N, C-alpha and C positions, 0 to 999 in steps of 0.2 A: 671270699668270692674267688672262683677259679679264673685263670687267664682266659679260658675259653668263654666264660660268662662276660668278662670285661670286654673281650673282643666283640662279642655279640652287641654289647652296648654301643661301642664305637661304630660298628656297622650300622646299627639302628640310627645313631646320630647322623652319620653320613647320608643315610637314606632320607631322614627328616630334613636335613639341610638342602638336599637336592630337590625335595618337594617344595620347600620354602622358596628356593630360587625360581622354580617353575611357576609357582603361584604369584611371585612378585612380577615375573616377566608377563604373565597373563594379565595381572592387575594393571600394569603399565599400558599394555596393549588395549585393554578395555577402556582405560581412562582416556587414551588418545582418541579412540573411536567415539566414545561417549561425548567428549568435548567437541569433536568434529561435527556430530549430529546436532549438538546444542547450538553451535555457531551457525550451522546451516538453517536451523529453525529461527534463530535470531535475525539472520539475513533475510529470510522469507517474511518475517514479521515486519521488518523495516520496509521491505518492498511493498507489502500489503498496505501498510500505513500511508506510504507515499501515494499509492494508487487511490486509496480512500480519499485523501486530500484532493487529488485530481478530479475524482468523481464528484465531490462536493462542489468544486469550482465549476465543473461542466454543468452540473444541475442548476447552479445559481445563474450561469449565463443562459442556459436553455430556458429556464423559467422567465428570465427577463425578456428574452425574445418572444416567448409565448404570450406574455402579458402585453407586449407592444403589439403583437399581431391581433390580439383580442380587441385592444383599443382601436386599432386601425380598421378592423372589420366593422366595429361599431360606427366609426366615422364613415366608412364606405356605405353602410346601410342608410345612414342619415342622408348622405349625398344622393344615393339612388332614390330615396324617398322624395327628396327635394326635386330631383330631375323628373320623377314621375308626376309630382304635383304641378310643376311648371309646364310639363308637356301637356297636361290637361288644360292648363290655363291658355297655352298657345293654341290648342285645338279650338277652345271656346272663342278666343280673340279672332282667329282666322275665320271661324264660322261667321262671327259678327261682321268681319271685314268683307267676306264673300257675299253676305246677304246685302250689305250696303252697296257694294259694287254692282250687284245684280239689280238692286232697286234703282240705283242711279244710272245704270247702263254704262258704267265705267269699264274701259278695257285696259287702261294704263294707270300707273301710279301718278300722284301729283307731280312728282319730280320729272317723270317722263313727259307729262303734258306740258310742263313749263319749258322743257327742252324743245318740245315741238313748236311752242309759241315763239321762242327765241330764234329758232332756225327759220321759221316763216317770216318773222319781222326782218331778219337779215336778207331774206330773199326779196321782200317788198322794196327794200332800199335800192336794190340793183335792177329791179324789174322795169322795163321800158313800155311794155304793152299795158295800156290802161285797163282794158277788160280783164286781162289776166290778174292785174294788180288788185282789181275789185274782188275777184273771186278769192284771192289769197287773203284779203282783208276780212272777207266773210268767214273764211276758215279760221282765221286768227280769233275772230270774235267768238266763234263757236268753241274753239279750244279754250279760250279764257273762261267761257261759261262752264266748261267741263272742269277747268282748274278750280273754279269757285266751288263747284259741286264736290270735287275730289278733296277739297280742304276739309270737308265735313268728316271724311274718313281718315284724314292724316293722323289724327290722334290714335286711332285704332291701329294704323300701320306702324306708328312709332312704338306702341305698346307691344305689338307682335315682334318687332325688331329687337326691342330691349329684352323681351322674354327669350327669344332665340339666342341672343348673345349670352344671357345668364345661363341658359341650358348648356351652351357650348363650354362655358367656363367651368360649370359644375361637372360636366362629363370629362373635361381635361383633368380636373382635380381628382375625380373618381378613378380615372385611369392611372394617375400617378400613385394614388393610394393603393390601388390594386397591384401595381408593379412592386411597390414597397412591401406589401403583404407577401407577395410571391418570394421576394428576396429574403425577407426575414424568416418566413416559414421554412424556406430551404435551409437557412443557417441553423434554425432551431432543430430541424430534422437531422442535420449533419452532427450537431452537438449531441443529440439524443442517441444517434447510432454509436458515436464515440463512447458515450456513457454506458450503453449496453455492452459494448465490446470490453470496456475496462471492468465492468461489473462481472462479466464472465471470466475475465482474467483473474480477478480477485477470488472468485469461487474456486478456480483451478489451483491458485497459489495456496488457498486455505486448506485444500485437500493435501497438497504437498507438505504444508506446515504441520498438519495433523499427523501425517505419516512420519515426518521427521521427529515429532515429539514422541510418537509411539516407539520409534526405534531408539530414541534417547532414553526413554523410560525403561525399555527392555535391557539396554546396556547398563543403565544405572543399577537396576535390580541385580543383574549378573555381577556387576562390579562389587556391590555390597555383599553378595553371596560369597564371591571369591575372597573378599577382604575378611569376612568372618572365618572362612577356611584358613586364611593365612594367620589370623590371630590364634585360632585353635592350634594350628601347626606350630606356631612359635611357643605356645604353652607346652606342647609336647617336647619341643627341642630343649626348652628350659628344664623340663622334668628329667629328660635323659641326661643332660649335663649334671644336674643335681645327683642323679643316681651314679653317674661316673665319678663325680667328686666324692660321694659317700663311699663308693667302692674303693677308690684310691686311698681315702683316709683310713678305711678299715684295714686295707692291705698294709698300709704303712704302720698302723698300730700293731697288727699281727707280727709284722717283721721286727718292730722294736721289741715286742714282748718276747719273741723267739731269741733275739740277740741277748736280751737281759737274762733270760733263762739260761742260755749257754754260758754267759759270763758268771752268773751265780754258781753254776755247776763247777766252772773252772776255779772260782774262788774257794768253794768248799773243798775241792781237790787239793789246792795249794795249802789251805789251812790244815787239812788232814796230813799232808806231807810235813808241814812244820811241826805239827803235834807229834808225829812219829820220828821226826829228825831225819827225814829222807832228804836227800840232796835235791835242791830245786833247779829246774832248767831255766834258761834265759827267759822263756815265755812265762814261766811261773813267777819269776822275779818281777817281770813287767806287770803281770796281773796283780801281784801283791802290792807293788808300789802305787798302782792306779787306785786300788781299793783304799789304801791308807790315805792317798791324796784326797779321795772323795770324802773320807771321814773328816779330814782336816777342814775341808771346805764347809762341810755341814756343821762342824763345831764352831767355826768362825762366823757362821751365819751367812756364808756366801753360797751362791747357787752352784 
């Protein structure tokens, strides 16, 4: 092989090595970018999982409030039904009371009538005018008769009072339940809005996660492609090195063959001179001695 051809091989080797370095540099760059997108995707996945746990907790709390509101509304309906029923009872009792009052000609309650009797009796005790005292006594007698008549409707009055008290109590409870419903419904709505907001955030993060995975996959494919190119290029570098080594070995063998041929020719010249009896030069003597020495080595079995 000519020096020019061997030079071409070294030039090709340098070019291949340069391409290998460029590919390795690109491979490292792609690996760094690829891992960066992979870590970004992992971070997004962790954030999404955290939000999903929060959404589950919010849903659990919201549903608990919703269930409470449902039960409270049921209780409020029961209370309103009781109020309506008792209001009807009150209306009936009051109608019964009014009918008795009208029938008996009563204008005051038994309690009011008793108060009137007591006041008149106190007045009699201090009255000095006999005629006036008699008139007051007559009024007292009349009032007592009215009290006796009023006693007949006292039970109706008491029932009306009890029913009114029960209705007030039921209304107070219903109002308390209503306020609790409002408060818990507002809290349920607040949690629901948080849940919706976080669900929307999850959807946005999932889109980013998908984009990150797409970018990671693209870089991974490019990384594998460049890695394949690098492997192929390393095979070519190895091939060029083998060709250079082969060329060097061939050149060395050719050189050794040429040197041996030259020595053989010189040895034949020396032998010819000896055969003719021609005077040997110093170089001739050295060649002759070396040849004889080589024969001695071969005879002794030495290399």
